[in-house]
C-alpha positions as CSV (number, residue, x, y, z in Angstrom):
1,M,4.4,13.1,-9.9
2,K,0.9,11.7,-10.0
3,V,0.3,8.7,-7.7
4,S,-2.4,6.1,-7.5
5,V,-3.6,5.5,-4.0
6,Y,-4.8,2.0,-3.0
7,D,-6.9,1.8,0.2
8,T,-5.9,-1.4,2.0
9,F,-7.5,-3.3,5.0
10,V,-5.9,-6.4,6.4
11,P,-7.1,-8.5,9.4
12,K,-4.6,-9.1,12.1
13,E,-4.3,-12.0,14.5
14,D,-5.5,-9.8,17.5
15,N,-8.9,-9.3,15.8
16,T,-8.1,-5.8,14.7
17,E,-7.9,-4.5,11.2
18,M,-4.8,-2.9,9.8
19,H,-5.6,0.1,7.5
20,F,-3.0,1.7,5.2
21,D,-2.6,3.2,1.8
22,I,-0.2,2.0,-0.8
23,L,1.0,4.9,-3.1
24,V,2.5,4.1,-6.4
25,E,3.3,6.0,-9.6
26,E,0.3,6.4,-11.8
27,G,0.1,3.5,-14.3
28,T,1.7,0.9,-12.0
29,S,0.0,-2.5,-12.5
30,V,-2.3,-3.8,-9.8
31,E,-0.2,-6.9,-9.5
32,K,2.8,-4.8,-8.6
33,V,0.7,-2.9,-6.0
34,Y,-0.1,-6.3,-4.4
35,Q,3.6,-7.2,-4.4
36,Y,4.4,-3.9,-2.7
37,G,1.7,-4.4,-0.1
38,K,2.9,-7.9,0.7
39,A,6.5,-6.6,1.1
40,Y,5.2,-4.0,3.5
41,L,3.3,-6.6,5.5
42,K,6.3,-8.9,5.6
43,E,8.3,-5.9,7.2
44,K,5.5,-5.8,9.8
45,S,5.9,-9.6,10.4
46,I,2.5,-10.3,8.9
47,A,2.9,-13.2,6.4
48,D,0.7,-15.3,4.3
49,V,-1.9,-12.6,3.6
50,E,-3.3,-12.6,0.2
51,L,-4.1,-9.2,-1.3
52,S,-6.9,-8.8,-3.8
53,T,-9.5,-6.3,-4.7
54,K,-11.3,-7.4,-1.5
55,E,-8.5,-6.0,0.7
56,C,-6.8,-3.5,-1.6
57,K,-8.8,-1.1,-3.7
58,F,-7.9,1.7,-6.0
59,C,-9.1,4.9,-4.3
60,H,-7.9,8.0,-6.3
61,I,-5.0,9.8,-8.0
62,E,-3.2,12.7,-6.4
63,T,-0.1,14.7,-6.7
64,A,2.5,13.4,-4.3
65,P,4.6,15.6,-2.0
66,E,8.4,15.5,-2.6
67,K,9.1,13.1,0.2
68,V,6.7,10.5,-1.2
69,Q,8.0,11.0,-4.7
70,L,11.6,10.3,-3.5
71,E,10.5,7.2,-1.7
72,I,8.6,5.9,-4.8
73,K,11.6,6.6,-7.0
74,S,13.9,4.7,-4.6
75,K,11.8,1.6,-3.8
76,G,8.7,1.8,-6.1
77,F,6.1,2.6,-3.5
78,S,5.2,4.5,-0.3
79,I,3.0,3.5,2.6
80,V,0.7,5.8,4.6
81,E,-0.1,4.0,7.9
82,L,-3.6,4.9,9.0
83,E,-4.8,2.5,11.7
84,N,-3.4,-0.5,13.7
85,C,-0.1,-0.6,11.8
């Protein structure tokens, strides 16, 4: 499966910046990507963050490993936590 990777940066209340990637099946609408990002942030108790092209940008397309493919098939997206998550 080919996945689109969206590089995402969100400011946190402690003046750090959360950095994570949102991985979705290639062809997923950007609006859906933002919904998935907001769902992930809600899981992390970060609410009321708007996601736009300022915070969340398409980066590249890659072939996903099996674990990521299974996660995308089950919930629509996968998150790669990079910094301050």
